[in-house]
C-alpha positions as CSV (number, residue, x, y, z in Angstrom):
1,X,-78.1,50.9,208.4
2,X,-79.5,55.0,207.6
3,X,-76.7,56.8,206.1
4,X,-75.2,59.5,208.3
5,X,-76.0,63.3,207.0
6,X,-72.5,65.2,207.2
7,X,-72.5,68.2,209.1
8,X,-72.2,71.3,206.4
9,X,-70.6,74.7,206.7
10,X,-71.0,77.0,204.4
11,X,-68.7,80.5,204.7
12,X,-67.7,82.9,202.0
13,X,-66.0,86.6,201.8
14,X,-68.9,88.3,199.5
15,X,-71.8,88.6,202.6
16,X,-74.7,86.2,203.7
17,X,-77.0,88.0,201.4
18,X,-74.4,87.2,198.0
19,X,-76.0,85.3,195.1
20,X,-73.1,83.0,195.8
21,X,-73.6,81.7,199.1
22,X,-77.2,81.4,198.4
23,X,-76.3,78.7,195.5
24,X,-73.7,76.5,197.1
25,X,-75.7,76.5,200.2
26,X,-79.2,75.3,198.3
27,X,-77.0,72.8,196.5
28,X,-75.4,71.3,200.0
29,X,-78.8,70.7,201.7
30,X,-79.1,68.2,199.8
31,X,-76.3,66.2,201.1
32,X,-76.2,67.0,205.2
33,X,-77.5,69.6,207.3
34,X,-76.0,73.1,206.8
35,X,-74.9,75.9,209.3
36,X,-74.2,79.3,207.3
37,X,-72.2,81.9,209.2
38,X,-70.8,84.3,207.0
39,X,-69.9,88.4,207.2
40,X,-72.8,90.4,207.2
41,X,-72.0,92.7,204.7
42,X,-69.1,92.2,201.7
43,X,-65.3,91.8,202.8
44,X,-63.3,90.6,199.7
45,X,-59.7,90.8,199.5
46,X,-58.9,91.0,203.1
47,X,-57.0,87.5,202.7
48,X,-56.6,85.8,206.8
49,X,-57.8,89.2,209.0
50,X,-59.2,88.4,212.4
51,X,-61.1,90.9,214.7
52,X,-58.6,91.6,218.1
53,X,-59.8,95.0,219.0
54,X,-63.5,95.2,218.6
55,X,-66.5,93.3,219.8
56,X,-67.6,90.5,217.1
57,X,-71.4,90.1,217.0
58,X,-73.6,87.8,215.4
59,X,-77.3,88.3,214.3
60,X,-79.9,85.5,212.8
61,X,-80.3,86.7,208.9
62,X,-83.5,85.9,207.6
63,X,-84.1,85.2,203.5
64,X,-87.8,85.3,202.2
65,X,-88.9,84.9,205.5
66,X,-86.6,82.4,206.7
67,X,-84.1,81.7,208.7
68,X,-80.9,81.7,206.4
69,X,-77.5,81.3,208.7
70,X,-75.9,84.1,211.1
71,X,-74.3,87.5,210.3
72,X,-70.8,88.1,211.8
73,X,-69.6,91.8,212.1
74,X,-66.1,90.3,210.9
75,X,-64.2,88.8,208.5
76,X,-64.4,84.9,207.0
77,X,-61.5,83.9,209.2
78,X,-63.5,85.3,211.8
79,X,-66.6,84.1,210.8
80,X,-64.8,80.3,211.1
81,X,-63.3,80.9,214.3
82,X,-66.8,81.4,215.9
83,X,-68.6,79.2,214.1
84,X,-66.4,76.4,215.8
85,X,-65.2,77.9,219.0
86,X,-68.7,79.2,220.1
87,X,-71.7,79.2,217.9
88,X,-71.7,75.1,216.6
89,X,-72.6,72.5,219.3
90,X,-70.2,69.8,217.5
91,X,-67.0,70.3,215.0
92,X,-68.5,70.3,211.0
93,X,-67.9,67.4,209.0
94,X,-67.0,69.6,205.9
95,X,-66.7,73.0,205.0
96,X,-67.5,75.3,201.6
97,X,-66.6,78.7,201.4
98,X,-68.0,80.4,197.9
99,X,-69.0,80.4,196.4
100,X,-67.3,83.4,195.4
101,X,-67.7,86.5,193.0
102,X,-64.4,86.2,191.2
103,X,-61.3,84.6,190.4
104,X,-59.5,83.6,193.6
105,X,-56.1,82.2,191.5
106,X,-52.1,82.7,191.4
107,X,-51.2,85.8,193.5
108,X,-55.4,86.0,194.1
109,X,-55.2,83.5,196.5
110,X,-53.0,85.5,198.7
111,X,-55.3,87.9,199.1
112,X,-58.6,86.4,198.9
113,X,-61.1,85.9,202.2
114,X,-62.9,83.5,200.4
115,X,-59.7,80.8,200.9
116,X,-59.2,81.8,204.6
117,X,-62.6,81.0,205.3
118,X,-61.5,77.6,203.7
119,X,-58.1,77.7,205.7
120,X,-59.0,78.6,208.8
121,X,-61.0,75.6,208.7
122,X,-58.3,73.3,207.9
123,X,-56.2,75.0,210.6
124,X,-59.5,74.2,213.0
125,X,-59.0,70.2,211.4
126,X,-61.8,70.3,209.0
127,X,-61.6,69.6,205.5
128,X,-62.0,72.3,203.2
129,X,-63.0,73.9,200.2
130,X,-63.1,77.5,198.6
131,X,-65.3,77.4,195.5
132,X,-65.0,80.7,192.6
133,X,-66.4,81.3,189.6
134,X,-64.2,82.7,187.6
135,X,-66.4,86.3,186.5
136,X,-66.6,89.7,188.0
137,X,-69.9,90.2,185.4
138,X,-72.8,91.9,187.3
139,X,-75.3,89.0,187.1
140,X,-73.6,85.6,187.6
141,X,-74.6,82.5,187.0
142,X,-73.5,80.5,190.3
143,X,-75.6,77.3,190.0
144,X,-73.7,74.9,187.9
145,X,-70.1,76.0,190.5
146,X,-72.4,75.2,193.4
147,X,-73.4,71.8,191.7
148,X,-69.7,70.8,191.8
149,X,-69.1,72.4,194.7
150,X,-71.9,69.7,196.1
151,X,-70.1,67.1,194.6
152,X,-67.1,67.7,195.1
153,X,-67.6,68.2,198.9
154,X,-69.5,64.5,199.0
155,X,-66.1,63.0,197.5
156,X,-63.7,65.0,199.9
157,X,-66.1,63.6,203.0
158,X,-65.7,60.3,201.6
159,X,-61.8,60.6,201.1
160,X,-60.7,62.8,203.2
161,X,-58.0,65.5,202.9
162,X,-54.1,65.1,204.4
163,X,-53.5,67.7,207.1
164,X,-52.9,71.2,206.7
165,X,-54.3,71.4,203.4
166,X,-57.3,72.6,201.5
167,X,-58.5,72.4,197.8
168,X,-59.2,75.4,196.0
169,X,-61.6,75.5,193.2
170,X,-62.3,78.0,190.6
171,X,-64.4,77.4,188.1
172,X,-65.3,79.3,184.7
173,X,-67.9,81.2,183.9
174,X,-69.7,79.4,180.7
175,X,-72.1,76.6,179.9
176,X,-71.8,73.6,181.6
177,X,-71.5,72.2,177.8
178,X,-68.5,74.3,177.4
179,X,-66.1,73.1,180.8
180,X,-63.8,70.9,178.7
181,X,-62.7,68.3,182.1
182,X,-61.3,69.0,185.4
183,X,-57.6,69.6,186.2
184,X,-55.7,68.9,189.2
185,X,-53.4,72.2,188.8
186,X,-50.7,74.2,190.9
187,X,-50.5,77.9,191.6
188,X,-49.8,79.9,189.0
189,X,-47.8,83.3,189.0
190,X,-49.6,86.6,188.3
191,X,-48.9,89.7,189.6
192,X,-51.0,92.8,189.8
193,X,-49.7,96.2,187.5
194,X,-51.2,98.4,190.7
195,X,-52.5,102.0,190.2
196,X,-54.3,104.3,192.3
197,X,-57.0,106.6,190.2
198,X,-57.2,110.2,192.4
199,X,-60.1,111.4,192.9
200,X,-61.8,113.7,194.8
201,X,-65.2,113.6,196.8
202,X,-68.1,115.8,197.1
203,X,-66.5,118.2,199.7
204,X,-63.6,118.7,196.9
205,X,-61.6,116.4,199.4
206,X,-59.0,114.2,197.4
207,X,-58.9,109.9,197.8
208,X,-57.5,106.9,195.9
209,X,-58.9,104.2,194.2
210,X,-56.8,100.8,193.6
211,X,-56.9,99.9,190.2
212,X,-54.6,97.6,188.1
213,X,-53.8,94.7,185.2
214,X,-53.4,91.1,186.3
215,X,-50.4,89.8,184.5
216,X,-49.6,86.3,183.8
217,X,-46.0,85.0,184.1
218,X,-45.9,81.4,184.0
219,X,-48.0,80.0,181.0
220,X,-47.8,76.7,182.0
221,X,-50.7,74.5,181.7
222,X,-50.6,72.8,184.8
223,X,-51.3,76.3,186.5
224,X,-54.5,77.6,187.7
225,X,-55.2,80.5,186.1
226,X,-54.4,79.0,182.6
227,X,-55.9,76.0,183.6
228,X,-59.8,78.2,183.6
229,X,-58.5,80.1,180.7
230,X,-58.9,77.2,178.7
231,X,-62.5,76.4,180.2
232,X,-61.1,73.9,182.8
233,X,-62.5,73.4,186.6
234,X,-59.3,74.1,188.6
235,X,-58.5,72.2,191.2
236,X,-55.6,73.0,193.7
237,X,-54.6,71.3,196.9
238,X,-53.4,74.4,199.3
239,X,-51.6,74.5,202.0
240,X,-51.2,77.6,205.3
241,X,-47.0,77.1,205.8
242,X,-45.6,79.2,204.1
243,X,-42.6,78.5,204.3
244,X,-39.5,77.9,201.2
245,X,-37.6,74.5,201.9
246,X,-35.4,75.1,199.6
247,X,-33.9,78.6,200.9
248,X,-34.5,77.1,204.2
249,X,-31.3,74.0,203.4
250,X,-29.5,76.5,201.7
251,X,-29.7,79.8,204.3
252,X,-28.4,77.0,207.1
253,X,-25.2,78.2,205.4
254,X,-25.3,81.5,206.1
255,X,-22.5,83.2,208.8
256,X,-24.6,84.0,211.3
257,X,-23.8,84.8,214.2
258,X,-21.5,87.6,212.5
259,X,-24.9,89.7,213.0
260,X,-24.2,89.5,216.4
261,X,-20.9,90.4,217.1
262,X,-19.7,94.5,217.5
């Protein structure tokens, strides 16, 4: 009996021409039939934004003279939504977003377009993975992260994921032999100490450039941020349900009806 090839959707937020998505698509082609649908340019840190007031345009994108995928004039969430609702003839078996250039741990998760592409896949009922390489260096090597993503995708395809849950994966940017192992983690607690540099353009007009320093609040070993700092691959199951259930139970006791009285 011939083994069925998986239908795999690949996306990202670094843009369709990014080396991370090229490495990822190459590995995923060893596992199944791959369709790449990604933003036409860098869309990092756009979160789960979608385009509503402008048309979305999809263009065929070629790399080294060969068809690579579709470039979308939109956000990562747009790409996944358009892929599944319009461009693909049938729903993919799995979605993998990445390989992102830079970590997506702790507070970065809520800003990440890479994670949001996987989140949109999860919303639309597709087992989804977001994978990131934890470096902002100028010449990162995405090969091992892409290889790990392919092996993990094969496991997820076999075992499945709970409804509304995706896997957020962060791979340390070190040699394979230096990786100590894999840790299943929870989302860590960090915050950005943001500042804005005030600069002037060639026309002497003032503008602002966001900079900042990441502050680690929770240093527990079971968090994603600390795992990658200690040379472990971090796998964090996350959901898009943002309800604080502990507080939900507490505020049921508040007397909200008083707010309606004159």
